[in-house]
N, C-alpha and C positions, 0 to 999 in steps of 0.2 A: 423123399420123396427125386428122385433126380429127373433130367430129361428122358421125357416120356413123346408120347405123340399125342399131339393137341389134335380133336376133326371135330368138327361139325354132326356128326352122325345120318347128313344128310347127302352128305357126297362122296365117290368113289374117287382112290386115287385114277391118274392118267397111269395107263404103263406103258414103258419105255422099251420099243425095239427096236434097236439099231437093223436098218437095213446098208446093204452096197449104195453110198453116197447120200446117206442119212438118215435120219430117225422118224416114226414116229407114233402116233397113239394108237393101244391096241384098243379098235374098235369104237374110235373117235375120239372125243376132248374125255368129256368128265360123264358119268352117268349118274343120276338123281334116285334114293333112296327113300322112296315116301312111306315103308315101317321100319322099323327096328325089330328085328326079328336074334332071338339070345340063341345063342352057340348053342349045340346039345353037347352033351358030356363026351359022346363020341367024339365028335368034333373037338373039342378041347385037347384030348387025350392024343390024339395023332399031332395036332399042331404044335405040342408041349416034345413030341418023339422029337421032333424037327428041331430042337436047339439044341445037339450038339453039331448036326453038320451045319446048318446054319453059323454057329460059332465057329465053326473050324474054315468055313469059309472066306468068314467078316475078318478073321485073323492073316490067313494068306494072304487076301485082298490087300490089307491096309499096313502088314509086316508088322502090325502090336502082335506080341509075344501073348501066347493064352497060356495063363500060370496057372489057373483053375476053373472047372464045369463052372458054370452059372446056371441055376436051376431058376426056370418059369413058376407063373397059376397067374390060372383066370380068376378075376374080379369083378364085381358087378359096380351098376352105375349106382347104389346106393353108398358102394363101402367109399367108390371113390368123391361122391358129392361129401362125405365124413372124414374124409383125412385131409381136401381141399380146406372145408370149414376149420379145421384143428392148425392144418400148416398155416391158414391167414391169422390164427390167435395169438400162434405162439412163435411164429416163423420172425427172427432177428432184422429179417432182412425186409419181412412184410412190418415191420413195423416201424422201421426206417421212409420204406417205403411212402407210408400213412403219413410220414413226418411231413416228408417232402411234398403231401401233397396243395400243403398250404403255397412250398415257393412254387410248384407249378402252375397255381391259380396266379400268382400276384407277376410271372413274368407272361400268363395272359395263356400259355399252352393249357388249361383246363377252365372253364366255366366255374364263374365262383358260385354257381345251384349246383355244381355235378358232383357226384356222393362214388369217390374214386373205388373203395371196398366193396361195397355190395353189386355194382357194375360190374367188376372183377372176377368175382364168385358165380355171376350170371354167366358171362364171360367163358370161363373156363369149364365152369360144369359143363354149358355146352359144346364146346369143342374139347374138352379129354375123349382122350380114346385108348394111352398105354404107358406106363413109364418104367423107365430104369431105376431103384431105388438102392442110394450107394451108401445107405444105413446097413439092410438088412442081405443087400448085394442080392436082390431077387430081381429078376423081371416080371414086370406085373402086364399079361394081358387084357382085354377090355373081352366083357362073355357078349358087347350087343354091337361090336365089327363086325364086320361084314369078313365072310372065311378063306377069301378070296385077296385081300388085304393085310390081314395075318402076317405072314413071311415079309413081307417087304419091312412092315414095323418092325419087325424081329431084328433085323436084317441093321435097321437101324441103330435100333436099342443096344444091341447086343455091343454094336459100336462104342454104346456109350461103359458098357461091362469091360472094358478091354482096356479103354483108359481110364478105367479107374485100375482096374489091375496094376496099370504104369505109372499112375502120378496121385492117387488117391483124391479121389474126388471131392469129397468132402472140406479140406485144408486146400485144396488147390483152387477149387474155385471159389473161394470165401474167404474176398482179402480185405474185404471193407472194413475200418477200424467199427468198432463200436462204439455207442455213447455221443451224447455232444461235446464240440470241443469247447474248453471253458476257458482259455488265454492262449498266448500264440506256442506258444511250445505245444500244446494240443493241438493246434491247427496245425503246425510242421509236422507236427506228428502225422496226421491226417495225411497232407501232404506228400509224406513218406509213402504213403503205399506201395508195394510189390504189384505194381499191374492193376487193372483193374478189371472187375466180375464181370463188364459189357462186353469186352472184347475179348474176354476167354469166355463165354459163352459161345459168341460167335467161330471160334475153334470147335468148340465143344461139336455145335449141330452141323457145322459147315462141311466138317470129318465125316460125321453121320449123313449129309445128304451123298458124301460122296459116294459110300459105300450101301446107299438104298439105289442107288444108281447102278452100281458096278452089278449087284445081285439081280437087279432087274435087265440087266446086258447079259449075265454071265451063259445064256446061249446062246448067244451070237459070237464068241472069243472077242468081243469090245469091250475096252472100257470106258470112265467118263476122261480117261486121259485121249482117247482116243478117238473120241469124239464129245469134243467140249461142247457144242450146238447143243446138245442135250441138257448141260446146264444149264444154260442161258432161256430153254424152253421151261427148265424145272423154278429155276426162278423168276421168272414170268409169269408163271401161276399163281406160284409163293404170294407174287407182288400186288397179284389182283387180289384186293380186300371187297369188291363190291359184289361179290356173290359167293352163296354156299353160304353163310352164315344169317340170321337175321339178327342178331347181338351185334355182330363182327361191323355188321352195314351201316347201325349205328355208333359205334364208336370212335369216338374223337381221333385226328388222325395221329396226334398221340402215342396215344393206345396200338394201333392200329402198326405204327410204325416200330414200338416197342415187342412187338408182338412178330412183326418180320423179319425184323433184323437181323436177327444170329442164324435166320436160312438164306435169303436172298443175298445178304452182304457175306455175311460167312460162306455162302456158296462158294461165291466169286471170289472169297480170297482163296478158299482152299484149294480152287483148281485152277489157278495162276501161281502158288506154290507149286502144286502135282505137277503142272507142267515145264516148270522154272528148275525144279531139284527133284525132282522126284516122290516115288513114293513113301521114301523113308521121312524126306524132307517137309512131305504138307503133314504127314502123321504124325511120328515120335520128332520132328523136326519141333514142330511149332507147339506138341505138347513140351517139348524143355527148352524151351525158348521163343513162350508166347507172344503176340502180339498187346503192347502194353495200353492203347487208347482205339477208337474210333478211326483216328485219324489213319491209326497202320493197314487196321482194318478194310478203310477204303483206299484206301492205296498199297495196295499188296508189293506192286513194285519198289518201292521207297521200304519198305520194310525188307524186304531182303538187302537192299544197297545198305542196312544200318542207318537210313538218315534220321535227322535230327528228331524230335518230338516237341511240337511247342509249348514249353512251358511256362507258366509265368506263377510269383510269388506273392504271397499275403504278408503286411503289416501287421503289425499290432496294433489292432484298430481295437481292442477291448476299453481302453481309458478314455476315449472319445464317444464311445459308446454306451458307457455303465456312467458316466457322466452326464448324455443327453436321457437317463431313462432306460436306454435298453439291455438286454441279456441275448446273450449267442443261442440264438437256434440253428442256423446250419452253414454250411459254407462246402465248396467244391468247383470242379470245374464246369466248366460250359464247352463241351468239347463238338468238335466239326459234326457229328449228327444232330446235336442240341441243335445247334445252329441253323442246320439243313432245315431241320421241321421246323422253327420255328418261324425262316424265313419262306417256307411254303404254305405254312399258314398265314401269315402278315401276307406276302406279298405273293403268292404264287406259285405255281413247282417250275416252272420253266427261270425262274429267279434263284430261286435253289439252287436251281444245277449249276448256274452259272456262277453263282456265288459264294458257298461252302465250300468247295474247295479253295478257295481263297482267306479262307479264315488260319489263322498264326500263333490262335494263343484262346485263352479267355479264361476268368475266374467270375466265381459270386460269394456273396457275405450276403445271410441272412440274421437278422436280429430281431426281438419281439419287446413290444414294450411292457416293463413290468407293470403297469398299474392297467394294460390292458382289461376292460370288463368281460370281454368276447376275443379268446385264444384263439378261437377257430376261423376267425374274420381275418381278411386278408388285410382289412384296417390296422390291424395290430400289428405288421411286419413292417421295416424299414426292409431295402432291397439296394445293395451296389450290384455292379457287374459292370469288369471291365474287359476289354477285346481288343487284339489285336489284330491286325490284315496284309495282307502280302505289298497292299500298291491303297492310294489314297481314292481311288475311285471306287472298292468295294467297301473301302470305309463311309465312304459318305453314302453309298448304298443302301448299307446297313443300317445307318444312321438313319436315313429317309424312310425306310421301312419299319423301324420300329416307332417312331417317331408317328408316323402316319398310322398305327395302330392304338396312339395313347386314349381317342374318345371312345375305342371299343371296348376298352377295361375300365375307364373312369368316366363314374358320372361326374356334373361341375370343373367340366377340362378348358381352364381358361390357361392362356400365351399371357405372360409379362414382361413386356418386353424391357420392360423400366428395371428390370430387376438384374437382366444381363450384363454383367459384363464386357464381353467384346461379341464379333460374330463367332463364334465357336460353339457359345451356349447358346439352349435353349431352356426356358424355367416354364414351369407351368404350375399352375393351382389345379386341384382335385381334390375329390369325396375323401380321398387318403393322403392327402395332405403334398407339400411340394415335388416337383418332381424338374431333374437337372438331367439332360442331353449334354456332352461335350465330343464334338467332335475335333480331333489333332489331332492334325497327319494322319498317319497308319495306324490311332489309337479313338475308341467309342467310350467315353463311360456317362454310366447309367444309373443316376441315383434315383430311388423311389421311398415318401414314406417320412424321409429325414427331411424337417427342415433345409432349405439351399445352404446353408452358413456351413452347415454339418455337413452336406454331401460335396461342399467344395474342399472342403478338408480332407472324407476320408478320399477323395477322388485325388489328392496331390499324394496324401500319404502313400496309396496304391500305386501311383507315378513312379514316388521315388524309389523305390523299390525295386523297380524291374530292371534288369541289365538292358546288355545289347547282343542279340542274337539269341540262338537256341540254345536251353540249359541244360539240356536231357538226350543223350543218345539211346537210342531206340533198344540196344542191346541191355542198355544199364536196366538195373533192378531200381525203382523209385529214382526222383519225384512224380506220385501219381494222387489223383486226388480221386472221390468219386465223381463220374460224371452229373449231369442234374439227371439223365436217364437212366444213370448209372440202374437204381435200384430196380427199376422196372420193368430194364430187359431182362438182368438177374434170377428177378423173383419170378417172374411170370416163365421164364426159361426153366427158372429150376421142377416148375409145377408138370412140366411135358412139353411134347415137342409139336407141333399144330397140323391140323390135315393137310390147312391151304401147300404146308410146305411138300407136299406130297400129289399135287394136282401134276 
């Protein structure tokens, strides 16, 4: 099941029509549908007959070669729900996502009592509206989506079919190493990943959003390149998670951002490349040389300039942790998107917008107590997180924001000033063990769940292997690690495209 169209089932998309001097939404902004009507067989047959013409339009629009026809089929809500549950039970990315749930809770990005799996199934079941399956090479249209929405959805999904014909999406967008790293060599194997699924998902959806926009504009003689304000309007609609979905309105900020990132930021990334490098650069070009991180997606100009991607190294922490009674659990990058969400959750959106661009690298490592009786509890985890910033003020701001939210995560929080070696440290006791925070120039280190002396040793080990300056150029392949949110973005994107992206 490949990127499809997720939708609430109660909102119709905004149909953009370019007019001289600007663009407008046909019939206003959004129309609410109060009942779900199943398309008749006659309607379905007529829509399926439009696949070839729409595919040819998208191929011409994107300059992605059409190598073979694409077949389509209509499926029911019951069939989609069954497929979602199957994917959730069997998909490797879903399994890693479920494992990451405990780390996300340890960071404070999800409440301790939140159940990620059941909530995501409710959200996706509510939202699904169509998808392209890169295993069967079949476009699946959904029989409950309103008829006037089907062709724009089709244009979006057929973009994925052409992407598949160029690069083979099954392997192209699944770069993540499977399993748990249990040695420094395996840690570094994780670090050496060829790109990240998060950034690639943004490329796929950003391109499909351009195709969607161009399809809606096709009768005007204009394209998204001619009218970039339309991309801004579409992105603004997609970013509005406050309406159109009862489940989405209740979703944690993390899930909301994971859902919209490929569409909002992916569209912005692709629009910038389109304007500066043309159609071939924005489509074939970014498929052949995709961005490697959210850093590049958020800063497309730097991607185009081949600016270095900030990368940090991980030392061999296994001997220290094993001797202390811990075993490996998870390792990855805390990327710019992760930092933006964390800062917004803890300190508000204005601070996040100002602070996140000053991120300059981050790495986390989670280990679990071997003798933990409840291995689904955050109390069983120890976590280290080391980050770099472009200036000392930004490092200090993030340090302060993170410190101030400790009381929200832990009960029994008590500062132990007598155990702090100097003014750079903060030491706390909590219901889940010691917490050590260190601010040193442009670096912030956080240790949670390890006793303070072990946390200091881990901090010194991490600091000791960091070089000065960037360690990877954006155009190089690797080294990359799975970002903290990468599993969520990649897996949720593989389930389908959000209807909010079509508002």
